[in-house]
PLY file of the C-alpha trace (Angstrom):
ply
format ascii 1.0
element vertex 267
property float x
property float y
property float z
element edge 266
property int vertex1
property int vertex2
end_header
11.08 -16.51 8.92
11.40 -15.43 12.57
8.26 -15.37 14.74
6.04 -12.43 13.87
5.69 -9.44 16.18
2.23 -9.30 17.74
0.91 -6.51 15.52
2.24 -8.08 12.31
0.53 -11.32 13.30
-2.76 -9.48 13.83
-2.47 -7.70 10.46
-1.77 -11.02 8.78
-4.76 -12.66 10.49
-7.06 -9.80 9.49
-6.18 -10.06 5.82
-6.36 -13.85 5.93
-9.94 -13.55 7.12
-10.83 -11.09 4.36
-8.88 -12.73 1.52
-11.88 -14.29 -0.20
-13.65 -10.92 -0.46
-10.61 -8.71 -1.00
-10.70 -8.24 -4.76
-14.45 -7.57 -4.71
-14.25 -5.05 -1.85
-11.01 -3.26 -2.74
-12.39 -0.84 -5.32
-10.27 2.16 -4.31
-7.17 0.00 -3.95
-7.71 -1.35 -7.48
-8.14 2.15 -8.91
-4.99 3.43 -7.20
-3.00 0.39 -8.32
-4.03 1.08 -11.91
-3.06 4.76 -11.63
0.34 3.88 -10.18
0.92 1.19 -12.81
0.00 3.56 -15.63
2.43 6.18 -14.32
5.26 3.63 -13.96
4.65 1.57 -17.08
7.48 2.93 -19.28
10.20 3.84 -16.78
13.65 2.85 -18.10
14.95 0.18 -15.73
18.60 -0.65 -15.14
19.62 -4.30 -14.63
18.59 -5.78 -11.29
15.76 -7.51 -9.44
12.25 -6.07 -9.20
9.44 -6.60 -6.72
5.94 -5.69 -5.61
6.13 -5.10 -1.86
2.97 -6.10 -0.01
1.62 -7.54 -3.25
-1.46 -9.25 -1.81
-3.73 -10.48 -4.58
-1.55 -8.80 -7.20
-3.63 -5.73 -8.04
-0.57 -3.64 -8.88
1.37 -6.25 -10.88
-1.77 -7.22 -12.78
-2.41 -3.57 -13.59
1.18 -3.26 -14.86
0.76 -6.37 -16.99
-2.39 -4.86 -18.53
-0.62 -1.64 -19.57
0.24 -1.14 -23.23
3.84 -2.14 -23.83
5.05 1.43 -24.10
8.54 1.99 -25.43
11.08 3.03 -22.83
12.45 6.54 -23.29
15.93 5.02 -23.09
16.60 2.56 -25.89
17.51 -0.93 -24.78
16.03 -0.65 -21.27
13.29 -2.89 -19.95
10.18 -1.30 -18.45
7.97 -2.21 -15.48
5.13 -3.11 -17.86
7.40 -5.55 -19.69
8.60 -7.09 -16.41
5.24 -7.18 -14.63
4.86 -10.97 -14.72
8.36 -11.47 -13.30
8.02 -9.11 -10.31
8.76 -10.86 -7.03
5.44 -10.88 -5.16
6.19 -10.28 -1.45
3.45 -10.47 1.16
3.01 -11.67 4.72
-0.41 -13.21 4.06
-0.37 -16.60 2.32
-4.14 -16.44 1.81
-3.82 -13.27 -0.27
-0.89 -14.65 -2.27
-2.94 -17.77 -2.98
-5.38 -15.52 -4.86
-2.61 -13.74 -6.79
-2.33 -15.21 -10.29
1.23 -13.89 -10.65
2.45 -15.43 -7.38
3.83 -18.70 -8.69
6.53 -20.46 -6.61
9.38 -18.82 -8.52
7.96 -15.29 -8.24
6.52 -15.13 -4.72
7.73 -15.08 -1.14
5.92 -14.96 2.19
7.73 -12.10 3.90
7.23 -9.66 6.78
8.24 -6.24 5.43
8.68 -4.99 8.99
11.88 -7.07 8.96
13.26 -5.13 5.97
13.76 -6.55 2.48
15.21 -9.93 1.51
18.83 -9.83 0.40
17.93 -10.82 -3.13
16.47 -7.33 -3.64
19.74 -5.52 -2.98
20.51 -3.45 -6.06
16.87 -3.48 -7.19
15.93 -2.03 -10.56
12.32 -1.44 -9.54
10.46 -1.58 -6.24
6.74 -0.94 -6.24
4.16 -0.91 -3.46
0.51 0.09 -3.24
-1.46 0.30 0.03
1.10 -1.67 2.06
3.62 0.72 3.67
1.03 2.01 6.17
0.88 -1.42 7.84
4.53 -1.32 8.88
5.51 -0.18 12.35
7.93 2.53 11.10
6.83 3.51 7.59
9.34 6.32 7.07
12.26 4.13 8.22
11.22 1.27 5.96
10.76 3.68 3.05
14.36 4.84 3.57
15.51 1.21 3.45
13.58 0.69 0.22
15.27 3.71 -1.35
18.68 2.49 -0.23
18.04 -0.97 -1.73
17.68 0.47 -5.23
20.50 0.20 -7.75
21.86 3.46 -9.14
19.25 4.45 -11.69
16.64 2.17 -10.05
13.07 3.31 -9.51
10.57 3.31 -6.65
6.82 3.53 -7.32
4.68 3.98 -4.20
1.05 4.65 -3.31
0.11 4.87 0.37
-2.83 6.34 2.33
-1.73 9.08 4.71
-2.74 10.68 8.00
-5.06 13.23 6.39
-7.43 10.39 5.47
-10.78 9.81 7.20
-11.58 13.34 8.46
-15.21 12.26 8.88
-14.17 9.50 11.30
-11.86 11.85 13.24
-14.61 14.47 13.60
-17.16 11.89 14.70
-14.79 10.55 17.37
-14.05 14.05 18.66
-17.74 15.00 18.84
-18.66 11.70 20.48
-15.87 12.03 23.04
-14.37 8.66 22.14
-10.88 7.71 20.91
-10.12 7.44 17.23
-9.36 3.75 16.86
-8.29 3.54 13.23
-4.83 2.62 12.02
-2.34 5.45 12.61
-1.48 6.33 9.01
1.89 7.93 8.15
2.27 11.67 7.68
2.71 12.52 4.01
5.34 15.15 4.82
7.53 12.59 6.62
7.48 10.21 3.66
8.09 13.03 1.18
11.12 14.17 3.17
12.67 10.70 3.05
12.02 10.36 -0.67
13.42 13.80 -1.51
16.56 13.03 0.49
17.22 9.71 -1.27
15.67 9.98 -4.74
15.31 12.29 -7.69
11.57 12.81 -7.74
9.71 12.22 -10.97
6.19 12.44 -9.57
4.99 13.45 -6.10
1.28 14.03 -5.52
-1.17 13.99 -2.65
-4.45 12.75 -4.10
-7.80 13.08 -2.32
-10.71 10.77 -3.00
-14.12 10.85 -1.37
-16.08 7.63 -1.65
-19.74 8.69 -1.78
-22.66 7.42 0.25
-22.86 5.10 3.18
-22.52 5.82 6.88
-20.02 5.00 9.56
-21.38 1.53 10.16
-21.07 0.63 6.47
-17.54 2.02 6.22
-16.29 0.18 9.29
-17.95 -3.01 8.06
-16.19 -2.66 4.70
-12.81 -2.23 6.42
-13.40 -5.45 8.34
-14.59 -7.25 5.20
-11.35 -6.26 3.46
-9.35 -7.51 6.40
-8.11 -3.94 6.90
-9.70 -3.26 10.28
-6.62 -4.04 12.40
-5.37 -1.27 14.64
-2.98 -0.86 17.56
-5.83 0.74 19.55
-8.22 -1.31 21.67
-11.74 -1.48 20.18
-14.51 0.80 21.39
-17.04 -0.54 23.86
-20.58 -1.03 22.57
-21.82 2.28 24.10
-18.80 4.14 22.68
-19.42 2.68 19.22
-23.08 3.77 19.36
-22.01 7.32 20.25
-19.46 7.35 17.43
-22.03 6.26 14.86
-24.58 8.78 16.15
-22.08 11.59 15.53
-20.83 10.31 12.15
-21.62 13.01 9.53
-24.46 11.82 7.34
-24.11 11.85 3.58
-20.44 12.89 3.42
-18.99 9.54 2.46
-15.39 8.93 3.51
-12.29 10.77 2.32
-8.87 9.24 1.67
-5.61 11.07 1.06
-3.17 8.96 -0.96
0.47 9.84 -1.55
1.64 8.87 -5.04
5.41 8.88 -5.27
7.71 7.87 -8.13
11.41 8.53 -7.84
14.80 7.36 -9.11
17.98 6.71 -7.18
20.68 8.97 -8.63
23.00 7.16 -11.00
0 1
1 2
2 3
3 4
4 5
5 6
6 7
7 8
8 9
9 10
10 11
11 12
12 13
13 14
14 15
15 16
16 17
17 18
18 19
19 20
20 21
21 22
22 23
23 24
24 25
25 26
26 27
27 28
28 29
29 30
30 31
31 32
32 33
33 34
34 35
35 36
36 37
37 38
38 39
39 40
40 41
41 42
42 43
43 44
44 45
45 46
46 47
47 48
48 49
49 50
50 51
51 52
52 53
53 54
54 55
55 56
56 57
57 58
58 59
59 60
60 61
61 62
62 63
63 64
64 65
65 66
66 67
67 68
68 69
69 70
70 71
71 72
72 73
73 74
74 75
75 76
76 77
77 78
78 79
79 80
80 81
81 82
82 83
83 84
84 85
85 86
86 87
87 88
88 89
89 90
90 91
91 92
92 93
93 94
94 95
95 96
96 97
97 98
98 99
99 100
100 101
101 102
102 103
103 104
104 105
105 106
106 107
107 108
108 109
109 110
110 111
111 112
112 113
113 114
114 115
115 116
116 117
117 118
118 119
119 120
120 121
121 122
122 123
123 124
124 125
125 126
126 127
127 128
128 129
129 130
130 131
131 132
132 133
133 134
134 135
135 136
136 137
137 138
138 139
139 140
140 141
141 142
142 143
143 144
144 145
145 146
146 147
147 148
148 149
149 150
150 151
151 152
152 153
153 154
154 155
155 156
156 157
157 158
158 159
159 160
160 161
161 162
162 163
163 164
164 165
165 166
166 167
167 168
168 169
169 170
170 171
171 172
172 173
173 174
174 175
175 176
176 177
177 178
178 179
179 180
180 181
181 182
182 183
183 184
184 185
185 186
186 187
187 188
188 189
189 190
190 191
191 192
192 193
193 194
194 195
195 196
196 197
197 198
198 199
199 200
200 201
201 202
202 203
203 204
204 205
205 206
206 207
207 208
208 209
209 210
210 211
211 212
212 213
213 214
214 215
215 216
216 217
217 218
218 219
219 220
220 221
221 222
222 223
223 224
224 225
225 226
226 227
227 228
228 229
229 230
230 231
231 232
232 233
233 234
234 235
235 236
236 237
237 238
238 239
239 240
240 241
241 242
242 243
243 244
244 245
245 246
246 247
247 248
248 249
249 250
250 251
251 252
252 253
253 254
254 255
255 256
256 257
257 258
258 259
259 260
260 261
261 262
262 263
263 264
264 265
265 266
């Protein structure tokens, strides 16, 4: 693999540091992975390779493997649930893959998704990804590449947090007069436009979840514990951070917007 761009290297280092705690801390990520897996479990797959992009510790593939073996609507076709244990597990972070029980040598690859997809996924029957696309430098462009890599009749299943997430953090930063230093999440409308152009949409939803309790300090600590605190923005100074936390709305929790997208490349 070619040397990593600086931001990819920082993302990889962040998740490496949080790998041991990831499964314990990633409660929302686990719930979203299960929802996506349940929605994708019985899709009728054409022949071709299949992968979990940004697989990490395998939350999505494990959720697929735990789904009932539903019968495909099209007789004779395999389903994602049936193929869950054979999905190629792609991730940049070796420490996360080391904690993925499905990432055996024949079904895993250390890979920087910012460099596109490996050639072996050309003509893919099924590409899935949960909470990974937002870490790429051009999410909409990479999503277009993923759609183009599908075989005719192939499926994409995606869950990704979007720019409408964290309104509490944005308001606190504005009131405190400090920059918002979180990761710049992709606009849902941009991703939807790419998917509608390339795929026949089967499910397209913007889901909102508010995690109750806690304050700004606890939320930012949890992001760091997950390894998900990397951002292109420089960190706040100590006085700026104190002002941000003083203006963080008490008792509101933190809100995520997650785009759930399942679509098929036209046959």
